[in-house]
N, C-alpha and C positions, 0 to 999 in steps of 0.2 A: 334441513338447512342446505341451501345451495353452496357449491364450492366458492362462488364469488362472494357470497355473504360471509362465509368463514374467513376468506382472505382479507375481508375488510374489518374483522373484529378488532377492537382496540386492545392494546397491550396494557395490563393493569399497572398501577403505580409502583408496587414493589418490584415487578419484573423490569419496568422501565429504569428504576434506580440501579438494578444490578447490571443492566445493559450499559448504563452510563458509566459504571465503574470499569467494565470491560473496555469501553471506548476510551476511558482515561489511560488505560494500560497501553493501548495502541498510540495514544497521543504522546506519552513520554518516550516510547521506543522510537517512534518516527522522528520526533524532535531531536533526539540524540543522533539518530542515523544520518540526518541531513544537517547536523550541527555545523559542519564546515562550509555549507553552501553560502550563507549570507556573510560569513566571517572569513572567507577564504583568503582575502588579501591581508587581513590582520594577522591570521595564523601564520601565513607564509612569511610575513615580515618579522614576526617575533621568533619564529623558528629558523629564520634565515634559509628558506627554501623557496622554490618557484610556486606560483599559483597552480600550475599543472601538477606538481608533485603533491600538493595538498589535496587536489582533486582525486588523486589516486588513493587517498585514505578511504574514499567512498567505494571505489572499485575493489580495493583490497578487502574492505569489510564484507563486500558482497561475495567475493571469492571464498572467504573463510566460511561465511554463512551457507553458501551453496554446497561446500564440501561436507560440512558437519550436520546439515539439517536432517537428512534421512536417518543417520545413526543416532543422533541425539533425540529425535522424536521416538525412535524405537526404544531407546533407553527410558524415555519419559513415560512410555506405556506401562511401566511397572508400578506407577503411582497414579493417583487421581489427577484429572486435568487441573484442578485447583492447586494442588501441590506443585505440579510442574510449572504452572504459570507464575506462582509466587517465587519459586526458585529462579526463574528466568529474570524476574524483576530485581531480585536481590543481586544477581550477577550484573545487571545493568547499573545498579547503584555503585558497585565496585568500579566499573568502567568509567563512570562519570567522575568519581573521585580521582582516578588515575589521570583523567584528562585535566582536571583542575590542578594537579601537581606536575603536569608535563612541562619540562624545561627544554626538551629536545624532540626532534621529529620521531626518534625511535620510541620515546615514551608515549607519544600519541599513537603510534602503531600498536603498541601493547594495549592501550586503552580500547582501540577499535576492535582488536582481535577478541578481547574479553567480552565485549558486548555482542560480537558476531557469534560467539559460541552458543548462545541460547536464543539468538534471534529467531531461528527456525522453529524452536519449540513454541515460542509465544505465537508466532503467526500461523503455525499449523494447527494450534489447539484453540485459539481465541474464537474463531467462527464456529467450530463445532461446539465449544462451550456455550456460546450464545444460543445455538440451536437447541440445546437441552432445556432452555428456559421457555421456549415458545412452541405452539403447535406447528406441525410440519408446514402448514399453509402460510406461516409467517416467517419461515426461515430466511427468505430473501430480505424481508424487512429488518429482521434482527441482524443479519449480516451487514446491511447498509448502516444500521445504527452503530454497530461496533466500528465499522470503517469510518464512521463520522469522527472518531478520535484522530485518525490520520488526517482527515480533512481539517479538523481543528488545529492540528499541528502545522498545517500549511497556513491557516488564518492567523493563529497566535504564536505557535511554537517557533517556526522559522523566522518570521519577521520580528517576533518578540525577543528571541535570543540575539538576533542581529542588533536590535535597538539597545537591549540591556548590555550587550557586549561592547558597544560603542561608549557606553556610560561607565561601566565598571571593569571592562576587560573580559576577554573570552574565558579565561580561567575561572574567574569568580562566577561567571554565568554558568559554567559547568557545575559549580557547587549548588547554585539555585536549582538546577535540574535534578541533582541528586536528592535534594530535600523534597522536591515534588514527587519523585519516584518512590521515596519512602512512604509518603502519604498515600499514594495510589496502591502500594503493596498492602498496606493495612486495610484499605477499602476492599481489595480483592479477597482478602481472607474472609471478610464479612459476606461478600457477594456470592462466592462459590463454596467457601468452607473447605477444609482439608479432609475430604471424605476418605474412608478406608477402601472403598471399591475402586479398582484400578481405572475403570472407565464408565462414568454415568452415560447411559445411552443417548444418542442424538434424537431429537424429536422425530417420531415417525419411523425410526429404525426398529427392526424386530428385536425383542429381548429373548434371552435364553440362548440355547445352542444355535450356532449360525447355520441353520438348515435352509437352503433356498426354497422359497414358496413355489408351488407348481405354476408354471407359466411365466415366472419372473426370471429374466436372464441374469447371468453373472455380470459383475462389474465390467463394463466395456473399456478395458485399459487402453486399447489403441486410440479410442476417442478421447479419453482423459489426457493421454500424452499429446495428442494433436492439439487439444485445447490449450494445454500448457505451453506447447511450442509457439502457438500464435501469440500467447501472452508474453513470451520471451521477446519476440520481435517488437511488440508494442512497448514494453518496458525499456528495451534498448533504445528505442526512438525517443522515449521521454527523458531518460537520464543522460543521454548524449548531450542534450541541451540544458536540462535542469541543473546538472552538476555545476555548470559554469554560468548559472543564472546571473550572478553579480557582474561577471565580466561582460556577458552578452548585453545586459541592460545598460551598463555604463557606456559601452560602445555605441549603442543605438541612441541613447538620450544625451550623451555627452556629460553626464554627471552621475556620480555614485549615490547621490542622495535619493535617486529614484528607485534604488534597489529595495529598500524597506517598503516603500509605497506599493510597488508592483508585486512584491511578495505577498503583501496583504490582499491585493486585488486577486492574485492567484488563489489564495486561501478562501476568500469570501465567495468567489465563484465556485470553488470546490464545495462549499456548504450547500449552494443551490443544486449543484450536480448530485450530491449525495441525497438530498431531499427528493429530487425528482426520480432518481433510480430506485429509491425505497418505495415510491408510489407505484412504479410501473414494472419493476423487475420480476415480480411474482406473477403478473397477469399477461405481460407482453414481452417476454425475454428476447425474442428474435428482433423485434422492432427496436427495443431499448438498446441492444448491442449495436445495431446498425447506426442509429442516430448518434450514439455516444462516440463511436469511432469516426463518423463523418464530421462531427463538431470538432473533435480532436484534430483531424486533418486540416480543417479550415483554420483553426486557431494557430497551429504551428506553421502552416503555410503563410498566413498573414504576417507572422513574425519574421519569416524569411524575406518577405517582400518589403517590410517596413524600412529597411536600410536604403532602399532605392527611392524612397520618398524624399521630397525636398523640404528642408526646414526642420530644426530640432523639435519644434512644437508639434508639427505634423507627425514626425516619426514617433514622438512620445505618445501621442493620442492613439496611433495605430498599434503601438506596442501594448498599450493598456487594454485595448479591445482584444488583441491577439492573446494576451496573457489570461484574460478573463475566460475566453472560450477554451483555451488550453487547460486551465486549472479546473474548470467545471467538468470537462470531459474526462480528464485523468482521474478525478475523484470518483466519478461514476463508473469508470472502467474496472476499478478494484472489486466492488461488489458484484458486478456482472460476471467477471471471470471466476471469482471465488465461489459464488453461488452455483454457477454452472458446474464446476468441478465437484462440489459437494453433492449435488443432485445426481450427477452421473455416477458417483461412487457409492451413494447410499450408505450402508453400514460401514464401508471402508473409508469414511470421510476423513478421518485423521491421517491415514496413510496417503490418500490422494492429495490432501492439503499439503503434506510434507513435500510431495513431488512438485506441486504447484509453487510452493515457497522456494524450493531449490531453483526452479526455473526463473522465478522472479529475481532471485539474487544473481543468477547468470546474466539476466538482462541488465541489472544495475551495473555489474562488473564490466560487461561488454560495452554498455553505453558510455559509462564514465571514462573507460580506457580509450575508446574510439574518439570520444570528445577531446581528450587530452592531446591525441595525435592531430586532430583537425585544428584544434586551437593554435597549434604551433604555426599554422599557415594563415588562417583567418577565422574570426569568430562567426562570419557569415555562413561558413560551411556547416556549422552546428544545426541551425534550424532547417537548412536546405536538405541535409541528409536525414534529419528527423522526419521531415515531410514525406520524403520518398518511402521511408519504412512504414509510416502510418498509412500511406496510400496502399501499400501492399497488404496490410492487415485488413483494411476496409474491403479490398477486393475479395479476400478470403471470407469475410463475414457475409458479404452480399450473396455469394454463391452457395452458402450453406442452406440446406432445406429447412422449411418451417418446422418448428418443434412445439410440443404442448406446453401450456402455461402451468404454473405450480399447482393450481387448484384442480387440474384435470387428473382423474384417477390414473395411477401408474399402469394398471392392467389394460387400459384402453390403448396404450401406445408401447407395447413391450418391445417392438422392434427399434424404438428410439431410446428406450431405457432412460427416460427423463433427460434427454439431451437438451440442456438449457442453452439458449442462444441459437 
């Protein structure tokens, strides 16, 4: 059977169900991570702080996650992936309950810190866990499926919590999230089980003693770190504007009512982006990365230009198109980077993923903090600065040399060591 044929094999129903549960785990974690985005003004009013200060809840979360990811993932290596993922979700439940009980900004800070403590564990292990369920040739597809949970968080989670929060309050909405997280935790116990072996192997990775095969190079850590550094810039560009989405949209359209609608547009476009990257990331990684970042640049650039257009209706229409392009590209970027890191690292996928997640959190922290500073001057500076950073990432992606697709045998390209993208 050819590599292409293998790459197109269908994933069976039981495996698809397990991947759906893993996707649900990313859904609840991302929904809580960006919980303040759509409700930033309500939270600021209730806690008697500025919107910029509430935005710092996101950057503070990211800083904590960045600091603790590598040590917590190392600690989690003592147990199975299933056990580590279940524990991370239970900690998330505690964080959500703390948010529901928050009556001061400091209590919200405690809630965010609690969730951040195991954030890196979930995001470092969720893709490798998905990879254990499928053949090596379908790792990109499985990763995209799991990341579909974060896309669904953008479609339903963020606009949904914003809508529900306006009806019953943001504290009660945190309780709804806690109940959903409990349900997902039970599903995860079924999907992965609490195996006694510390680490079920990732699909395609060698089992037994870690002895390098003749002709196969060691993990190219400089390339892994370079890929992570490029991801940091892209994530910084994204969260610089996304953290203050509600403020940015209200300024562009002249009404806060558009926030829920455009958050839904962002998420729906993300679903399309996730679907497309799942179809092409295994077979054309270089082209997929270039197109993804180019669309990202166009979307966020159009958002920067929207404020210069005349008429509220025209600005609103331009903002909708911009948000759709931006949302689709950002959702696709996650699987592109995560799959690239995993394939570069091979059997060290967990450790490389922890480094990537740390970088991701640095990008979130840097982006939201920089956005808070720029917001003090003008909301227009947010998409303008984001566009400049994404353009830089696009330039780096375009000058990278062509690389083999997932179905090509590793030993045909030892000098590239499966460098995806």
